[in-house]
C-alpha positions as CSV (number, residue, x, y, z in Angstrom):
1,M,138.3,95.5,118.7
2,D,137.2,98.2,121.1
3,V,133.4,98.2,121.1
4,R,131.4,101.1,122.5
5,A,127.7,101.9,122.5
6,Q,126.2,105.2,121.2
7,L,122.7,106.6,121.3
8,V,121.8,107.8,117.8
9,M,119.0,109.8,116.2
10,V,117.8,109.4,112.6
11,F,115.7,111.9,110.8
12,N,113.4,111.1,107.8
13,L,113.5,114.2,105.7
14,D,110.7,112.9,103.5
15,K,108.2,113.3,106.4
16,C,109.3,116.6,108.0
17,I,106.6,119.3,107.6
18,G,108.6,122.2,109.1
19,C,106.2,122.7,112.0
20,H,108.9,123.5,114.6
21,A,107.2,121.5,117.3
22,C,110.5,119.9,118.1
23,S,112.2,123.3,118.4
24,I,109.6,124.7,120.7
25,S,109.6,121.7,123.0
26,C,113.3,121.8,123.3
27,K,113.3,125.6,123.9
28,N,110.7,125.4,126.6
29,I,112.5,122.7,128.5
30,W,116.2,123.6,128.2
31,T,116.9,127.2,127.1
32,D,114.0,129.3,128.4
33,R,116.2,131.4,130.7
34,R,118.5,134.4,130.8
35,G,121.6,134.2,128.6
36,A,120.1,131.4,126.4
37,E,117.5,133.4,124.5
38,Y,119.2,133.0,121.2
39,M,120.0,129.3,121.7
40,W,118.1,126.8,119.7
41,W,119.6,123.4,120.5
42,N,117.1,122.0,118.1
43,N,116.2,124.1,115.0
44,V,114.6,123.4,111.6
45,E,116.1,125.1,108.6
46,S,114.7,125.6,105.1
47,K,117.0,124.2,102.5
48,P,118.4,125.5,100.2
49,G,119.2,128.3,102.6
50,V,121.9,129.8,104.8
51,G,120.8,128.1,108.0
52,Y,121.3,129.0,111.6
53,P,123.7,130.7,112.4
54,K,123.9,132.2,108.9
55,G,126.3,130.3,106.7
56,W,127.3,127.7,109.3
57,E,128.3,125.2,106.5
58,D,131.0,127.5,105.1
59,Q,134.1,126.3,106.9
60,G,136.2,128.7,104.8
61,T,134.7,131.3,107.0
62,Y,134.2,129.6,110.3
63,K,137.0,127.0,110.1
64,G,135.4,124.3,112.1
65,G,135.9,120.5,112.1
66,W,138.9,118.5,111.2
67,V,141.3,118.4,108.2
68,A,143.0,115.2,106.9
69,G,146.6,115.7,106.0
70,G,149.0,112.8,105.3
71,N,148.3,110.2,108.0
72,R,146.9,112.4,110.6
73,L,143.9,114.7,111.5
74,R,144.2,118.2,112.7
75,L,141.7,120.8,113.8
76,R,141.1,123.2,110.9
77,A,141.5,126.4,112.9
78,L,143.2,125.3,116.1
79,G,146.5,123.8,117.4
80,K,148.9,124.5,120.2
81,V,150.1,127.9,118.9
82,P,146.7,129.2,117.6
83,T,145.2,128.1,121.0
84,L,147.7,130.3,122.9
85,L,147.4,133.2,120.5
86,N,143.6,133.2,120.5
87,L,143.1,132.4,124.2
88,F,141.3,135.7,124.8
89,F,139.9,136.3,121.3
90,Q,138.3,133.9,118.8
91,P,138.5,135.4,115.3
92,N,136.3,132.8,113.6
93,L,133.3,132.9,115.8
94,P,129.8,133.7,114.5
95,K,128.7,137.2,115.4
96,L,125.4,137.9,117.2
97,T,124.1,139.2,113.8
98,D,124.8,135.7,112.4
99,Y,122.3,134.4,114.9
100,Y,120.0,137.3,115.8
101,E,119.6,139.7,118.6
102,P,117.0,138.1,120.8
103,F,114.0,140.3,121.2
104,D,110.6,140.5,122.9
105,F,107.7,142.9,122.8
106,D,106.6,145.4,125.4
107,Y,103.1,144.1,125.9
108,G,102.8,146.1,129.1
109,N,102.6,149.3,127.1
110,L,99.3,148.1,125.6
111,Y,97.8,148.3,129.1
112,G,99.9,151.0,130.8
113,A,100.2,153.7,128.1
114,G,98.7,157.0,128.9
115,D,96.2,158.9,126.9
116,A,97.3,159.7,123.4
117,D,96.0,160.4,120.0
118,D,97.5,157.2,118.6
119,Q,96.8,153.5,119.4
120,P,99.5,152.2,121.8
121,V,101.8,149.4,120.4
122,A,103.9,146.7,121.9
123,G,107.3,147.9,120.7
124,A,110.2,145.5,120.3
125,F,113.2,145.6,122.7
126,S,116.5,143.6,123.0
127,Q,116.5,140.9,125.6
128,I,120.2,141.4,126.0
129,S,120.6,145.2,126.4
130,G,117.0,146.2,127.0
131,R,117.1,148.9,124.4
132,K,114.3,149.5,121.9
133,I,114.7,147.9,118.5
134,E,113.3,150.1,115.8
135,S,113.6,147.5,113.0
136,I,114.0,143.8,113.6
137,Q,116.6,142.5,111.2
138,G,116.6,138.7,111.9
139,G,115.3,135.8,113.8
140,P,115.9,132.1,114.4
141,N,113.9,131.1,111.3
142,W,114.1,134.4,109.4
143,D,114.4,132.6,106.0
144,D,111.8,129.9,106.8
145,D,110.0,128.7,103.7
146,L,112.1,131.1,101.5
147,S,114.2,128.5,99.7
148,G,113.4,130.0,96.4
149,S,114.7,133.5,97.3
150,R,117.8,134.9,95.8
151,L,118.7,136.4,99.1
152,Y,118.9,133.1,101.1
153,A,118.8,130.1,98.8
154,A,121.4,131.5,96.4
155,N,123.9,131.6,99.3
156,D,123.6,128.0,100.2
157,V,127.1,126.5,99.8
158,N,125.6,123.1,98.7
159,L,124.1,124.5,95.5
160,E,126.2,123.6,92.5
161,D,123.9,125.3,90.1
162,R,122.9,128.7,91.5
163,G,120.6,129.2,88.5
164,I,118.0,127.0,90.2
165,V,116.8,129.9,92.3
166,E,116.4,132.0,89.2
167,D,114.2,129.4,87.4
168,Y,110.7,129.1,89.0
169,G,110.2,125.7,87.4
170,R,113.3,124.3,89.1
171,M,113.0,125.7,92.6
172,F,112.7,123.2,95.4
173,L,112.3,123.2,99.2
174,Q,112.9,120.8,102.0
175,Y,113.4,121.0,105.7
176,L,116.5,120.1,107.7
177,P,116.0,119.6,111.5
178,R,119.3,119.8,113.4
179,I,120.5,119.0,116.9
180,C,124.0,118.4,118.2
181,N,125.4,115.3,116.5
182,H,127.2,114.0,119.6
183,C,130.0,113.0,117.3
184,L,132.4,110.1,117.7
185,H,135.3,112.4,116.9
186,P,134.0,115.7,118.3
187,A,136.1,118.7,117.5
188,C,134.6,120.6,120.4
189,V,136.1,118.0,122.9
190,A,139.5,118.2,121.3
191,S,139.6,122.0,121.2
192,C,138.7,122.8,124.8
193,P,141.7,123.9,126.8
194,S,139.8,123.4,130.1
195,R,138.7,119.9,129.2
196,A,135.2,120.9,130.2
197,I,133.6,119.0,127.3
198,Y,133.6,115.3,127.4
199,K,131.9,112.3,125.7
200,R,130.1,109.9,128.1
201,G,131.3,106.4,128.0
202,E,127.9,104.8,128.6
203,D,125.9,106.3,125.8
204,G,128.2,108.6,123.8
205,I,126.4,111.8,124.7
206,V,128.7,114.9,124.5
207,L,128.3,117.2,127.5
208,V,129.8,120.4,129.0
209,D,130.8,120.4,132.6
210,Q,129.6,123.8,133.8
211,N,131.8,123.7,136.8
212,V,134.9,123.4,134.7
213,C,134.1,125.5,131.7
214,K,136.0,128.8,131.6
215,G,134.1,130.3,128.6
216,W,137.1,130.3,126.2
217,R,134.7,129.5,123.3
218,F,137.2,127.3,121.4
219,C,134.4,124.7,121.3
220,T,132.1,127.1,119.3
221,T,134.9,127.7,116.8
222,A,135.8,124.1,116.4
223,C,132.3,122.7,116.0
224,P,131.6,122.8,112.3
225,Y,127.8,122.5,112.9
226,K,127.9,125.5,115.3
227,K,125.8,123.7,117.8
228,V,127.8,124.9,120.9
229,Y,126.5,128.2,122.2
230,F,127.9,130.8,124.6
231,N,125.7,131.9,127.5
232,W,126.5,135.6,127.8
233,D,125.0,135.8,131.3
234,S,126.8,132.8,132.9
235,G,129.9,133.0,130.7
236,K,129.7,129.2,130.0
237,A,129.3,127.1,126.9
238,E,126.0,125.2,126.5
239,K,124.8,122.7,124.0
240,C,122.2,120.0,123.3
241,I,122.4,117.3,126.0
242,F,120.4,114.7,124.0
243,C,117.8,114.9,126.8
244,F,119.9,112.5,128.9
245,P,117.6,112.9,132.0
246,R,114.9,111.4,129.8
247,T,116.9,108.8,127.9
248,E,118.4,107.5,131.1
249,T,115.0,106.3,132.1
250,G,114.2,104.9,128.7
251,Q,112.1,107.9,127.4
252,C,112.8,109.4,124.0
253,N,114.1,113.0,123.6
254,A,111.7,115.9,123.9
255,C,112.1,116.8,120.2
256,A,111.4,113.2,119.1
257,H,108.5,112.9,121.5
258,S,106.8,116.1,120.2
259,C,107.5,115.5,116.5
260,V,104.2,115.7,114.6
261,G,105.4,113.9,111.5
262,R,107.1,111.1,113.5
263,I,110.2,111.6,111.5
264,R,112.7,110.8,114.3
265,Y,114.1,107.5,115.4
266,V,116.2,106.9,118.4
267,G,118.3,103.8,119.0
268,V,121.7,102.3,119.8
269,L,124.6,101.7,117.5
270,L,127.7,99.7,118.4
271,Y,131.0,100.9,116.9
272,D,134.7,100.0,116.9
273,T,136.7,102.9,118.2
274,E,139.9,101.4,116.8
275,R,138.7,102.0,113.2
276,V,137.4,105.6,113.7
277,E,140.6,107.6,113.0
278,Q,141.6,105.6,110.0
279,A,138.1,105.8,108.6
280,L,138.2,109.6,108.9
281,L,141.4,109.8,106.7
282,E,139.5,108.5,103.7
283,P,138.7,110.9,100.8
284,D,135.5,112.9,101.1
285,D,133.5,110.8,98.6
286,R,134.4,107.5,100.5
287,L,133.6,108.7,104.0
288,V,130.0,107.3,104.0
289,E,131.3,103.8,103.3
290,A,134.1,104.2,105.8
291,H,131.5,105.5,108.3
292,R,129.3,102.4,107.8
293,A,132.2,100.1,108.2
294,V,132.9,101.3,111.7
295,I,129.4,100.4,112.8
296,L,129.2,96.8,114.0
297,D,126.6,94.0,113.8
298,P,125.1,93.7,117.3
299,R,124.2,90.0,116.5
300,D,127.8,89.1,115.9
301,P,129.0,87.0,119.0
302,A,132.5,88.5,118.8
303,V,131.1,92.0,118.8
304,R,128.8,91.2,121.8
305,E,131.6,89.7,123.8
306,A,133.9,92.7,123.1
307,A,131.1,95.0,124.1
308,R,130.5,93.2,127.4
309,K,134.2,93.6,128.2
310,N,133.7,97.3,127.9
311,G,130.8,97.3,130.3
312,V,127.9,97.4,127.7
313,S,125.0,95.6,129.5
314,A,122.9,92.9,128.1
315,Q,120.0,95.3,128.0
316,W,121.9,97.7,125.8
317,L,123.0,94.8,123.5
318,D,119.4,93.7,123.1
319,A,118.4,97.3,122.3
320,A,121.2,97.4,119.7
321,V,119.7,94.3,118.0
322,N,116.3,96.0,117.8
323,S,117.6,99.4,117.1
324,P,115.8,101.3,114.3
325,A,119.0,103.3,113.8
326,Y,121.0,100.2,113.0
327,A,118.3,99.1,110.5
328,L,118.2,102.5,108.7
329,V,121.9,103.4,108.8
330,K,123.7,100.1,108.3
331,E,121.3,97.3,107.3
332,F,119.3,99.2,104.7
333,G,121.8,102.0,104.0
334,L,119.0,104.7,103.9
335,A,120.2,107.2,106.5
336,L,123.3,109.3,105.8
337,P,125.5,111.5,108.0
338,L,125.2,115.3,107.7
339,H,128.4,116.7,106.1
340,P,130.7,113.8,106.8
341,E,133.6,115.8,105.2
342,F,133.8,117.8,108.5
343,R,135.3,114.5,109.8
344,T,133.7,114.6,113.3
345,F,131.8,111.4,112.6
346,P,128.3,112.7,113.4
347,M,125.9,110.5,115.2
348,A,122.8,112.0,113.7
349,Y,121.6,110.6,110.3
350,Y,119.2,111.7,107.6
351,I,117.1,109.8,105.2
352,P,117.0,111.9,102.0
353,S,113.7,113.2,100.8
354,L,111.9,112.0,97.7
355,S,111.3,115.5,96.3
356,P,108.6,116.0,93.7
357,V,109.2,115.1,90.1
358,L,110.6,117.9,88.0
359,S,107.9,118.6,85.5
360,V,109.4,119.5,82.2
361,E,107.2,119.2,79.1
362,G,108.7,116.9,76.6
363,E,107.8,114.6,73.7
364,S,106.8,111.6,75.8
365,H,106.2,113.0,79.3
366,E,107.7,109.7,80.6
367,L,109.4,111.2,83.6
368,M,108.2,108.6,86.0
369,E,109.5,105.1,86.6
370,H,106.8,102.4,86.4
371,G,104.4,105.2,85.2
372,L,103.9,106.7,88.7
373,F,106.9,107.2,90.8
374,P,109.8,109.6,89.9
375,E,113.2,108.4,88.7
376,V,116.1,109.5,90.7
377,D,117.5,111.8,88.0
378,S,114.1,113.6,87.5
379,M,113.6,114.7,91.1
380,R,113.4,118.4,91.9
381,A,116.2,118.4,94.5
382,P,119.4,117.7,92.4
383,L,121.5,114.7,93.4
384,S,124.5,117.0,93.5
385,Y,122.8,119.1,96.2
386,L,121.8,116.1,98.4
387,A,125.3,114.6,97.9
388,S,127.0,117.8,99.1
389,L,124.7,117.8,102.1
390,L,124.8,114.2,103.1
391,S,127.6,112.2,101.6
392,G,130.7,114.4,101.0
393,G,129.8,114.7,97.3
394,N,129.2,110.9,96.6
395,R,126.1,110.8,94.4
396,D,126.0,107.1,94.2
397,V,125.2,106.5,97.9
398,V,122.4,109.1,97.8
399,A,121.0,107.6,94.5
400,A,121.1,104.1,96.1
401,A,119.1,105.3,99.1
402,L,116.5,107.1,96.9
403,A,116.2,104.1,94.7
404,R,115.4,101.9,97.7
405,L,112.7,104.4,98.8
406,I,111.2,104.5,95.3
407,A,111.2,100.7,95.0
408,L,109.5,100.4,98.4
409,R,106.7,102.7,97.2
410,V,106.3,100.8,94.0
411,F,106.1,97.5,95.9
412,T,103.7,98.8,98.6
413,R,101.3,100.4,96.2
414,A,101.1,97.3,94.1
415,K,100.4,95.2,97.2
416,N,97.7,97.6,98.5
417,L,95.9,97.6,95.2
418,D,96.3,93.8,94.7
419,Q,98.3,94.4,91.6
420,P,101.4,92.4,90.5
421,V,104.7,93.9,91.7
422,P,106.8,94.9,88.7
423,G,109.5,92.3,88.2
424,G,112.9,92.9,89.7
425,V,111.9,96.2,91.3
426,L,113.0,95.1,94.8
427,E,116.0,93.1,93.7
428,R,117.5,96.1,91.7
429,A,117.3,98.2,94.9
430,G,118.9,95.5,97.0
431,L,115.7,94.5,98.9
432,D,113.6,91.4,99.2
433,E,109.9,91.2,100.1
434,A,110.5,90.5,103.8
435,A,112.9,93.5,104.0
436,A,110.4,95.7,102.2
437,V,107.6,94.8,104.5
438,R,109.8,95.5,107.5
439,L,111.1,98.8,106.1
440,Y,107.6,99.9,105.2
441,R,106.4,99.4,108.7
442,L,109.3,101.2,110.2
443,L,108.9,104.2,108.0
444,T,105.2,104.5,108.1
445,I,103.0,102.8,110.7
446,G,105.6,101.8,113.3
447,G,104.6,102.6,116.9
448,Y,106.5,104.5,119.6
449,G,108.3,101.4,120.8
450,E,109.5,100.6,117.3
451,R,110.8,104.1,116.5
452,N,112.4,104.6,119.9
453,V,114.4,101.7,121.4
454,I,116.2,103.3,124.3
455,P,117.6,101.2,127.1
456,A,117.4,102.7,130.6
457,Q,120.8,103.2,132.3
458,Q,121.8,100.6,134.8
459,R,124.7,102.4,136.5
460,E,125.0,99.8,139.3
461,E,126.1,97.3,136.7
462,Q,128.7,99.4,134.9
463,D,132.4,99.5,135.5
464,P,133.5,102.8,137.1
465,H,135.8,103.7,134.2
466,V,132.9,103.5,131.8
467,R,130.9,106.1,133.6
468,K,133.6,108.7,133.6
469,G,133.3,109.5,129.9
470,A,135.1,108.3,126.8
471,G,135.9,109.6,123.4
472,G,139.6,108.8,124.1
473,F,140.7,107.4,120.8
474,G,142.8,108.7,117.9
475,I,143.9,112.3,118.1
476,L,141.7,112.9,121.2
477,K,143.7,110.2,123.1
478,K,147.0,111.6,121.9
479,A,146.0,115.0,123.1
480,G,145.3,113.6,126.6
481,R,141.6,114.4,126.5
482,R,139.3,112.9,129.1
483,K,138.9,109.1,128.6
């Protein structure tokens, strides 16, 4: 058992209001400079929709992530021969139009324009070339709130029934905030010929060494989430750094700190690296269970001892015990990985949203369980859609998570109104009263210290080999990547 620690973020999609406060805080801190204008390390997408960059989920086009074949994993688009052939040209990269040409407005013209018969305007211009843009064709949230449109929603690869966007009564909308997943099996790390990208041993954060990066852009191709960007000014790759200057001092990420809806939870997970590669060889619909099996119980004495041998401090072990991420991902099984079928083992998890009930007039109108809360099958967001997004197509794990959320609401409402709790409602969802009370607090009124359990770094107590970076297991280890 090779136990490592990982900082993890969990998103509660039921609470995201799409305000983009997270995106703006990240932009102002990390990418407000030349060459990074189009970079949104944190972005919020309207779903169903094409996302940012457009169509990033379609690996038939972009060929990112890993493919399981036989008893081994291989990069979908890259290998020794393709790497050599594509050293100076990446055929599967998103184009600038798949993002957008970053623009600004010539506000100076409003003050400096000469006398004329017409009112002066602040015309748009490209932040890359400086040329005037007559007609803006896109932006970072160009399809924001347009999930019902045939232009955007109909092209969402997760939609099994495209007719939803044609039927006004069946349309639905939810928001999907995204950052780099800081994966356990990162395709970007394995693809880099320069070995500029590495996974830190102390907290699992994936970083780019700017002094080593040669700008080959294999990482952008290999990342199936398209969260590695190319700085056209510096010629280097850049990506989300999980705000490590903040987390090293015990502060939460800028995006989590600024989140209006308090949808984000940051905590520690312990995992067994020896199980990762075998878990990723499972079929798509069994990846979530395999994913959970890799995550270890921080209260287990054997796990704690193995973690100590790898340099995990007592402070980090205590943080893992109190981690909201462990509770939501493993203990309660509510949070699910985004597109586990990409086989990068993402370390960002999502609690599926309880979408509004689908109102269809019938003979009884009995569309709600216990007379008030929706049944899983009657929700506006189809199970097939959520399963494609969060579980590799496994509807059962999504339905189980939604059933727990519904049971929690039924239980809490009954308690608040001093009414009897319907018999068996918690038991059927795999909860007891103590667990329901704890889960209710975590999802609703929990304070900053409960939602963010981040141990500060104690580098003086760590072994030197732990600080140099990790991720050296499975195919990454065989490829000789940094470990």
